[in-house]
N, C-alpha and C positions, 0 to 999 in steps of 0.2 A: 597235645598235637591233635587228640580226637576231635576235638571242636572244628577245626580248619577242614577236617573231612567233610563237614556238614556245610561248613560257611562258604567256602570256595564253588561247590555247585549251585547253593542259593544265589551266589552273586552273578554266577553265568546264566542260570535259569531268569533271573530279573532283567538281565541286562537285554536277553534276547527277545524277551516279550514286552519290554517296554519299548526296543526298535521297532519291533512289528506293529505294536499299536500305535506308536506316532507315525509310523509310515503309511498306515491305513487310514488314521482319523485326522491328521495334519499335514497334507501334503504340501501344502506351502512352504512348511518349516525346511529350511536347508538340511543337509545331510550332518554338518557339522554341529549343527544345534540339536538334532537329534540324538546324535552320539553323545554330546554333552550333558543332556537330560538323563538320557540310559544310563551314562557312568555315573552320575551323581546319585541316582535310584539303585543301582547295584551298590556303591559304595557304603549307602545309606543302611540298606537292608543287609550287608554283611557286618557291620558295625552293631546293629541291633542284633541279629542273630548270635553274634559272637557273645554277646554279653548276657543274652538270654539262655544261653545252654549253660547246664550245671558245670562247675570246675570237675577236674578229674580227680579220683579218690587214688590216693597214693597206697 
């Protein structure tokens, strides 16, 4: 469960930063599209970080 302590904050940070960048650089996109793009990026970054962190030693 230690991996999730890193994965969830990474996903939240990626989501917030992606929304901010999309809103600043692409104002012609709708908020729904921005949210979906940011959500996809955060899920992808969460999956990558989940598998990149080492497994816990017992």
